[in-house]
C-alpha positions as CSV (number, residue, x, y, z in Angstrom):
1,M,-57.7,52.3,-35.7
2,R,-57.0,53.7,-32.2
3,E,-57.4,50.2,-30.8
4,L,-54.2,49.1,-32.6
5,P,-51.0,49.3,-30.6
6,Y,-49.0,50.3,-33.7
7,V,-49.3,52.2,-37.0
8,P,-51.2,49.9,-39.3
9,T,-50.1,48.9,-42.8
10,D,-52.1,50.1,-45.8
11,Q,-53.4,46.5,-46.1
12,Q,-54.6,46.5,-42.5
13,V,-56.3,49.9,-43.0
14,Q,-58.2,48.5,-45.9
15,C,-59.1,45.4,-44.0
16,M,-60.4,47.5,-41.0
17,A,-62.5,49.6,-43.3
18,A,-64.0,46.4,-44.9
19,L,-64.7,45.0,-41.4
20,A,-66.4,48.2,-40.4
21,R,-68.7,48.1,-43.4
22,F,-69.5,44.4,-42.7
23,C,-70.3,45.0,-39.0
24,R,-72.5,48.0,-39.5
25,S,-76.2,47.4,-38.9
26,G,-77.2,47.9,-42.6
27,A,-75.0,45.1,-44.0
28,P,-76.9,42.3,-45.8
29,A,-78.1,39.6,-43.5
30,D,-76.9,36.8,-45.7
31,S,-73.2,38.0,-45.9
32,V,-70.1,36.3,-44.4
33,F,-66.6,37.9,-43.9
34,M,-63.6,35.7,-44.5
35,L,-60.3,37.1,-43.1
36,C,-57.3,35.1,-44.1
37,G,-54.0,36.1,-42.6
38,Y,-50.6,34.5,-42.9
39,A,-48.3,34.3,-39.9
40,G,-46.7,37.7,-39.1
41,T,-49.3,39.8,-40.9
42,G,-50.9,41.1,-37.8
43,K,-54.2,39.2,-38.0
44,T,-54.2,38.4,-34.3
45,T,-53.7,42.1,-33.3
46,L,-56.2,43.2,-35.9
47,V,-58.9,40.9,-34.6
48,S,-58.2,41.8,-31.0
49,A,-58.7,45.5,-32.0
50,L,-61.9,44.6,-33.8
51,V,-63.3,42.8,-30.7
52,R,-62.5,45.7,-28.5
53,A,-64.0,48.2,-31.0
54,L,-67.3,46.2,-31.3
55,H,-67.5,46.1,-27.5
56,S,-66.9,49.9,-27.2
57,A,-69.6,50.5,-29.9
58,G,-72.1,48.3,-28.1
59,V,-72.2,45.7,-30.9
60,A,-72.7,42.2,-29.5
61,S,-70.1,39.6,-30.5
62,V,-69.5,35.9,-29.7
63,L,-66.0,34.4,-30.0
64,L,-65.7,30.8,-31.1
65,A,-63.0,28.2,-32.1
66,P,-63.1,24.6,-33.1
67,T,-61.3,23.2,-30.0
68,G,-60.9,24.0,-26.4
69,R,-57.2,24.8,-26.8
70,A,-57.9,27.1,-29.8
71,A,-60.7,28.9,-27.8
72,K,-58.3,29.4,-24.9
73,V,-55.7,31.0,-27.2
74,F,-58.4,33.2,-28.8
75,A,-59.6,34.4,-25.4
76,S,-56.1,35.1,-24.2
77,Y,-55.2,37.4,-27.1
78,S,-58.6,39.0,-27.6
79,G,-59.2,39.7,-23.9
80,F,-62.8,38.4,-24.1
81,P,-64.3,34.9,-23.4
82,A,-64.2,32.4,-26.2
83,Y,-66.1,29.1,-26.5
84,T,-65.9,26.0,-28.6
85,I,-68.3,25.8,-31.6
86,H,-69.8,22.6,-30.2
87,R,-70.6,24.2,-26.8
88,K,-72.3,27.1,-28.4
89,I,-74.4,25.6,-31.2
90,Y,-75.3,22.1,-30.1
91,R,-77.8,20.8,-27.6
92,P,-75.9,19.0,-24.8
93,P,-75.7,15.4,-25.9
94,K,-77.1,12.4,-23.9
95,P,-74.4,10.5,-22.1
96,G,-72.2,8.6,-24.5
97,Q,-73.7,10.1,-27.6
98,P,-72.3,12.7,-29.9
99,F,-73.8,16.1,-30.6
100,Q,-76.8,15.9,-32.9
101,A,-79.3,18.7,-32.6
102,V,-78.4,22.4,-33.4
103,I,-80.1,24.6,-30.8
104,D,-82.0,27.8,-31.6
105,N,-79.9,30.9,-32.0
106,T,-81.6,33.5,-29.7
107,H,-79.0,36.2,-30.3
108,R,-80.0,39.4,-32.1
109,R,-77.7,41.6,-34.2
110,T,-74.6,39.7,-33.1
111,V,-71.3,39.2,-34.9
112,F,-70.0,35.7,-34.5
113,I,-66.2,35.5,-34.9
114,V,-64.6,32.1,-35.4
115,D,-60.9,31.7,-35.1
116,E,-58.8,28.9,-36.6
117,A,-61.5,28.3,-39.2
118,S,-59.0,26.3,-41.3
119,M,-59.6,23.4,-38.8
120,I,-63.3,23.3,-39.5
121,G,-64.1,20.3,-41.7
122,S,-67.4,19.1,-43.2
123,S,-67.5,16.5,-40.4
124,D,-66.5,16.7,-36.7
125,G,-65.6,13.0,-36.7
126,A,-68.9,12.0,-35.0
127,G,-71.3,12.4,-37.9
128,A,-72.1,16.1,-37.6
129,D,-71.4,18.5,-40.5
130,L,-69.8,21.1,-38.4
131,L,-69.5,23.8,-41.1
132,S,-73.1,23.4,-42.2
133,D,-74.4,23.4,-38.6
134,L,-72.4,26.5,-37.7
135,I,-73.8,28.4,-40.7
136,H,-77.3,27.2,-40.0
137,Y,-77.0,28.3,-36.3
138,V,-75.6,31.8,-37.0
139,Y,-78.0,32.8,-39.8
140,T,-81.2,31.6,-38.1
141,G,-80.5,34.3,-35.5
142,E,-82.0,37.8,-36.0
143,A,-79.6,39.9,-38.2
144,C,-76.6,37.8,-37.1
145,R,-73.4,37.7,-39.2
146,L,-70.3,35.5,-39.3
147,I,-66.6,36.3,-39.5
148,L,-64.3,33.4,-40.3
149,L,-60.6,33.8,-39.4
150,G,-57.9,31.5,-40.7
151,D,-54.7,30.8,-42.5
152,T,-55.0,29.1,-45.9
153,A,-51.3,28.0,-45.7
154,Q,-51.9,25.7,-42.8
155,L,-52.8,22.1,-43.0
156,P,-56.5,21.5,-43.9
157,P,-58.6,19.1,-41.8
158,V,-57.8,15.4,-42.1
159,G,-59.2,14.0,-45.3
160,C,-59.5,17.4,-47.0
161,T,-57.3,18.9,-49.7
162,E,-58.4,22.4,-48.8
163,S,-60.1,23.9,-45.7
164,P,-63.8,24.1,-46.6
165,A,-64.5,27.0,-44.3
166,L,-61.9,29.2,-46.1
167,Q,-63.1,28.4,-49.6
168,P,-65.4,31.2,-51.0
169,E,-67.1,28.8,-53.4
170,T,-68.1,26.5,-50.5
171,L,-69.6,29.4,-48.6
172,R,-71.5,30.7,-51.7
173,S,-73.0,27.2,-52.0
174,Y,-74.9,28.0,-48.8
175,G,-76.4,31.1,-50.4
176,L,-74.1,33.5,-48.7
177,K,-72.5,36.7,-50.1
178,V,-68.7,36.4,-49.4
179,T,-66.4,39.3,-48.6
180,R,-62.8,38.0,-48.5
181,V,-59.7,39.8,-47.3
182,Q,-56.2,38.2,-47.5
183,L,-53.5,39.7,-45.3
184,T,-50.0,39.1,-46.9
185,D,-47.8,42.0,-45.8
186,T,-45.6,41.2,-42.9
187,V,-45.9,43.9,-40.1
188,R,-42.7,45.7,-39.1
189,Q,-42.8,44.2,-35.6
190,A,-42.6,40.7,-37.0
191,R,-39.6,41.2,-39.3
192,S,-37.0,40.6,-36.5
193,S,-38.5,37.2,-35.7
194,G,-36.8,34.2,-37.3
195,I,-39.9,32.1,-36.7
196,L,-42.1,34.5,-38.7
197,F,-39.3,35.0,-41.3
198,N,-39.3,31.3,-42.1
199,A,-43.1,31.1,-42.1
200,T,-43.2,33.9,-44.6
201,R,-40.5,32.4,-46.8
202,L,-42.3,29.0,-46.8
203,R,-45.6,30.6,-47.6
204,R,-44.0,32.5,-50.6
205,Q,-42.3,29.3,-51.8
206,M,-45.7,27.5,-51.7
207,R,-46.8,29.7,-54.6
208,L,-44.0,28.6,-56.9
209,D,-44.4,26.0,-59.7
210,P,-42.7,23.7,-59.6
211,L,-42.2,23.7,-55.8
212,P,-38.6,24.0,-54.9
213,M,-36.8,22.4,-51.9
214,P,-37.9,24.3,-48.8
215,E,-35.3,26.9,-47.8
216,L,-35.0,27.8,-44.1
217,S,-33.0,30.6,-42.5
218,F,-31.0,30.2,-39.3
219,D,-29.7,33.8,-39.2
220,F,-31.9,34.6,-36.1
221,D,-31.6,34.0,-32.4
222,D,-34.9,32.2,-32.2
223,V,-34.4,29.6,-34.9
224,M,-31.8,26.8,-34.5
225,R,-30.7,23.6,-36.1
226,L,-30.8,20.5,-34.0
227,D,-29.0,17.2,-34.2
228,G,-30.6,14.1,-32.7
229,A,-27.7,13.6,-30.3
230,E,-28.3,17.0,-28.9
231,M,-32.0,16.6,-28.2
232,P,-31.9,14.9,-24.8
233,D,-29.9,17.6,-23.2
234,L,-31.9,20.3,-25.0
235,L,-35.2,18.9,-23.8
236,S,-34.0,18.7,-20.2
237,D,-32.9,22.3,-20.4
238,L,-36.2,23.5,-22.0
239,Y,-38.3,21.5,-19.5
240,G,-36.4,23.1,-16.7
241,L,-36.6,26.6,-18.2
242,D,-40.2,26.8,-19.4
243,G,-41.9,23.6,-18.2
244,I,-43.0,20.4,-20.0
245,D,-46.3,22.1,-20.9
246,E,-44.5,24.7,-23.0
247,T,-42.2,22.4,-25.0
248,I,-43.5,20.2,-27.8
249,I,-42.1,18.0,-30.6
250,V,-44.1,18.2,-33.8
251,T,-43.7,15.2,-36.1
252,R,-45.2,13.8,-39.2
253,A,-46.5,10.3,-38.2
254,N,-48.2,8.7,-35.2
255,W,-45.6,5.9,-35.0
256,R,-42.8,8.5,-34.8
257,A,-44.6,10.4,-32.1
258,T,-44.9,7.2,-30.2
259,Q,-41.1,6.6,-30.5
260,F,-40.3,10.1,-29.3
261,N,-42.8,9.8,-26.4
262,L,-41.4,6.6,-25.1
263,A,-37.8,7.8,-25.4
264,I,-38.6,11.1,-23.5
265,R,-40.3,9.2,-20.7
266,S,-37.5,6.7,-20.2
267,T,-34.4,8.8,-20.9
268,I,-35.4,12.3,-19.8
269,L,-38.2,11.9,-17.3
270,G,-36.9,8.6,-15.9
271,R,-40.4,7.0,-15.8
272,E,-40.5,3.2,-15.8
273,E,-44.2,2.8,-14.9
274,E,-46.7,2.9,-17.8
275,L,-48.5,5.8,-16.2
276,T,-47.5,8.2,-13.5
277,R,-48.9,11.2,-11.6
278,D,-48.2,14.5,-13.5
279,E,-48.2,12.5,-16.8
280,L,-49.0,14.8,-19.8
281,L,-51.6,13.2,-22.0
282,L,-53.2,13.9,-25.4
283,V,-56.8,13.0,-26.1
284,A,-56.9,10.8,-29.3
285,K,-60.6,10.7,-29.9
286,N,-63.6,12.8,-29.1
287,N,-65.4,11.6,-26.0
288,Y,-68.9,12.7,-24.9
289,H,-69.4,10.4,-21.9
290,W,-67.2,11.7,-19.2
291,S,-67.9,15.4,-19.9
292,A,-71.6,14.9,-19.1
293,R,-70.6,14.7,-15.4
294,V,-68.9,18.1,-15.5
295,D,-70.8,21.4,-15.6
296,G,-69.6,23.6,-18.4
297,L,-67.6,21.0,-20.2
298,D,-69.2,20.4,-23.6
299,F,-67.1,17.5,-24.7
300,I,-63.5,16.2,-24.4
301,A,-62.1,16.9,-27.8
302,N,-59.5,15.1,-29.9
303,G,-56.3,17.0,-29.4
304,D,-57.1,18.3,-25.9
305,T,-54.2,17.9,-23.4
306,A,-54.6,16.7,-19.9
307,R,-52.4,16.1,-16.8
308,V,-52.8,13.1,-14.5
309,V,-53.6,14.4,-11.1
310,R,-54.3,11.0,-9.4
311,I,-54.3,7.4,-10.3
312,Y,-56.9,5.4,-8.4
313,G,-56.2,2.0,-9.8
314,M,-55.7,-0.2,-12.9
315,E,-57.4,-3.4,-14.1
316,D,-57.5,-5.9,-16.9
317,K,-61.0,-6.4,-18.4
318,Y,-62.5,-7.4,-21.8
319,G,-59.0,-8.1,-23.1
320,F,-57.8,-4.6,-22.5
321,R,-56.1,-2.7,-19.7
322,F,-57.8,0.3,-18.0
323,A,-56.8,2.9,-15.4
324,D,-59.1,5.0,-13.3
325,V,-57.7,8.5,-13.0
326,K,-58.4,12.1,-12.2
327,L,-57.4,14.4,-15.1
328,A,-56.9,18.1,-15.2
329,F,-57.6,19.9,-18.4
330,P,-55.6,23.2,-18.4
331,Y,-57.4,24.6,-21.5
332,R,-60.8,23.9,-19.9
333,S,-59.8,24.7,-16.3
334,V,-61.6,21.6,-15.0
335,E,-60.7,18.3,-13.4
336,I,-62.6,15.0,-14.1
337,D,-62.6,11.4,-12.8
338,C,-62.6,9.0,-15.7
339,K,-61.4,5.7,-17.1
340,I,-58.7,5.5,-19.8
341,V,-57.7,2.6,-22.0
342,L,-54.0,2.0,-21.6
343,E,-53.4,0.2,-24.9
344,C,-53.9,3.5,-26.8
345,L,-50.9,5.1,-25.1
346,T,-48.3,3.3,-27.2
347,S,-50.4,2.5,-30.3
348,N,-48.9,3.5,-33.6
349,S,-52.4,4.4,-34.9
350,P,-54.1,7.7,-34.2
351,A,-56.4,6.0,-31.6
352,L,-57.5,2.5,-31.0
353,T,-57.6,0.6,-34.3
354,A,-60.9,-0.3,-35.8
355,E,-60.2,-4.0,-35.0
356,D,-59.5,-3.2,-31.3
357,Q,-62.6,-1.0,-31.1
358,Q,-64.6,-3.9,-32.5
359,L,-63.1,-6.3,-30.1
360,L,-64.0,-4.1,-27.1
361,F,-67.5,-3.6,-28.5
362,D,-68.1,-7.4,-28.9
363,A,-66.7,-8.1,-25.4
364,V,-69.0,-5.6,-23.7
365,Y,-72.0,-6.4,-25.9
366,N,-71.7,-10.1,-25.0
367,D,-70.8,-9.7,-21.3
368,P,-73.0,-12.2,-19.3
369,E,-72.6,-10.1,-16.2
370,L,-74.4,-7.2,-18.0
371,F,-76.9,-8.9,-20.2
372,S,-78.8,-12.2,-20.4
373,D,-79.2,-14.2,-23.6
374,Y,-82.6,-12.6,-23.9
375,T,-81.6,-9.0,-23.6
376,P,-82.7,-7.1,-26.8
377,H,-80.2,-5.6,-29.1
378,S,-81.6,-2.1,-28.6
379,T,-81.2,-2.4,-24.8
380,R,-77.6,-3.5,-25.1
381,L,-76.8,-0.6,-27.4
382,R,-78.4,1.9,-24.9
383,A,-76.4,0.4,-22.1
384,M,-73.1,0.7,-24.0
385,R,-73.6,4.4,-24.4
386,T,-72.9,4.8,-20.7
387,N,-70.6,1.7,-20.1
388,P,-67.4,3.1,-18.6
389,Y,-65.2,0.6,-20.3
390,F,-66.6,1.0,-23.8
391,Q,-66.6,4.8,-23.3
392,A,-63.1,4.8,-21.8
393,L,-61.1,7.9,-22.8
394,Q,-58.5,7.2,-25.5
395,V,-55.3,9.1,-24.8
396,K,-51.6,9.2,-25.8
397,Y,-48.5,10.6,-24.2
398,A,-48.3,14.3,-25.2
399,Y,-44.6,15.2,-25.3
400,A,-44.5,14.7,-29.1
401,V,-47.6,15.0,-31.4
402,T,-48.5,15.0,-35.0
403,C,-49.0,18.4,-36.7
404,H,-52.8,17.9,-37.0
405,K,-52.9,17.4,-33.2
406,A,-50.8,20.6,-32.7
407,Q,-53.1,22.8,-34.7
408,G,-54.8,25.5,-32.7
409,G,-52.1,25.5,-30.1
410,Q,-49.0,27.5,-29.4
411,W,-45.9,26.6,-27.3
412,V,-42.9,28.6,-26.1
413,N,-40.6,25.9,-27.5
414,V,-41.2,23.8,-30.6
415,I,-39.0,21.1,-32.1
416,A,-40.1,20.4,-35.7
417,D,-39.0,17.0,-36.7
418,L,-37.6,17.1,-40.3
419,A,-35.5,14.0,-40.0
420,G,-36.1,11.1,-42.3
421,V,-38.3,12.9,-44.8
422,P,-37.7,11.6,-48.4
423,T,-36.5,14.3,-50.8
424,D,-39.4,13.9,-53.2
425,A,-41.9,14.4,-50.3
426,M,-40.2,17.7,-49.4
427,Q,-41.3,19.1,-52.7
428,S,-45.0,18.5,-52.2
429,L,-47.7,21.0,-51.1
430,E,-48.7,18.8,-48.3
431,Y,-45.2,18.9,-46.8
432,Y,-44.9,22.7,-47.2
433,R,-48.2,23.0,-45.3
434,W,-47.0,20.7,-42.6
435,L,-43.7,22.6,-42.2
436,Y,-45.5,25.9,-42.2
437,T,-48.0,24.8,-39.6
438,A,-45.3,23.3,-37.4
439,T,-43.2,26.4,-37.7
440,T,-46.1,28.7,-36.6
441,R,-46.8,26.7,-33.5
442,A,-43.7,28.3,-31.8
443,T,-43.8,31.6,-30.0
444,T,-40.3,32.0,-28.7
445,R,-37.9,29.3,-29.8
446,L,-38.0,27.0,-32.8
447,Y,-35.7,24.1,-33.5
448,Y,-35.5,22.2,-36.7
449,L,-34.4,18.6,-36.0
450,Q,-32.5,17.5,-39.1
């Protein structure tokens, strides 16, 4: 308790007692602790105190998160290093190939703490069952245990109606004994925040049946209404005040994010070229090729942000346009030279469409400069795993993003795009989760675009 910077609530006292029982050496080896905390309930502070207490008591711990950005946030508030799940549990992949093999867990009597567990799906998008592999890795270590942290009110992974890692019945299906604690009481320090007030109100409204129209409060200094006509001036002011990196528009659809991005580049940033130095980009698809050249970079994850440091050149090839660039990844603290495919920048789909991906595959596969008519199919496939054009990084502009892409991150200024949402859609659980997740991305100022 002495690690907490304030007097804890009764609910937090009970949670800390449950965590202490779980982390003690005599706890069952096949147990898992699920800590679910809504925004404003002090989960972040509680976990930070837990990590410090474990360190003081000499209990080994490993901090993990699903993405590099989420790991960076976890490390910043806990004060200890945090890693992506992929980097910790998988054998480094061969160039151009996704992670496949789970490595041996050599840790002994270690508590693995995973933040943003609501983002963990049954698949990582590359064929791996991330949740199953994480559980297998942790519990093959000697007397190792797992703590999953998350918020059940946030959006579940794409394609899921619920977050598998935060469902007790899912964890029990792996033969684990589940201890679950849900933090619902808002801490006193959070009650003056309009951001957290609205998050709490939305979370409470989610439990009503039927779902009402969402109610938002603007009786706080940190939450404002925004009209579309006001947005160019506001964005210019926020970019100047806190920087482009700390201001984001969160919207519901990829096509709308594209519209916002193009308007921001032309109207506010004054960029006429398709790509410029200092461009802020968002990775649209996991990539395992370019990271193989960088020590300590496990993979380039869907949702990672990057800044263009240098543009070496552009070219047309295979019916697509490519650029050779140097990218800086602030959440990974690395720079890499890579090739990006420019068509993806303005595509209204999440990444290259399946049709475009197939066109690129066929063009490289049948390139006479690479292969003869007698080159075996297996040889062609192996070569394509390291082909820089087929493995080109798929990126989008990163001034406006969908909510799924924003998960795991926080920004000083967030503009939640509520415009054009049909009335019937507003009374769905999916919309409530979207609005709650968008709301909780902001740390200082929140604007609802209406």
